[in-house]
Steps between C-alpha positions, in 0.01 A plus 500: 500500500797730559565555123139615438356839601208428747159642416410818699162637577462881507233555766520886463366496142179686419413193284532208730301268274740553209799474724376181648432345162853579390656380836314170496563445132874508581458304828311215324788462263725433809236278664435302177864508393790454748278440790253267326614201705474675838217423730204721537598657841838572356340696202293691748815595699668620179189712418508638858859605445422661171204702615712665769408661837208699357365189328514312835326795676212462239470127553725257686428150391487216749764230488285238342310679235474429128674734251167555304345627825782744566500623144115554509528706809762729350305525171188602698691763697668644179175486295372831383223642716252492209607822351360411155445861400859598574631189327280583200637858504865389509427254210323759298766765551780252392648642174808405305761754599714668241816366664354168605513192287194310377585187697507702823163648409340163441649360824360811691157431344503127594593586867242773526215301346549225776410763778186602292341154539349519158360192337661538156854597604654426160245697312545804720879471451478483116237778494752719704772411256285608195383828655800605704801397300698798398526387134194579295606248232492221762154603599394489145660157444343362819150638391539316169529169681180592689363189696798292399736716708677345793766649726755277327413631161514854627839441663628377167373797311671766712868403482470514120343847516766611756779363268352681201468830674857476638621429148307801358639719769856383424445556124362857567818581708725356230338702219709782365293821557665669196357244273142588611568881458635429137203289420267765633670772292478287190130434549421876561697597183293245295172640622607849409553390136 
């Protein structure tokens, strides 16, 4: 275990539900991986170490308790307090930032939609991609797919568009501005004749 970084739970976070999901995802890799052959009470002990003092203040499991029971108690504590309206607001305000990449945008949407507790999570995410992606061409291409659009298809469209735009920007920078001026002068002289 010394060669791996132990999972850490950030109890001071404003979004405990999200932090718990991330923490437990990492912890479960340890529990199912290097610690898979350990007994149940040993796994509970590791979890007690990883949640730290604050975690033990929240809930200190008994000696002979099942891991699933301990995890459920922490999940209940960290669960959002039914703030669906605030979760919906956060989800609906999520935009692809000018400096942020598309993958980061999709990841943010997938995380935020979990807190919203919406029935059709994938549809909400792909609708948000269509309407809030910063590339109008991507929106157009996604709309052309209509009901066949999935998150996976949208994710395949965007890198192509980003690459094309980067190439166009590079070409525009590499263009010699004097050529454009000469071309413009020649065009104007032809119109005068």
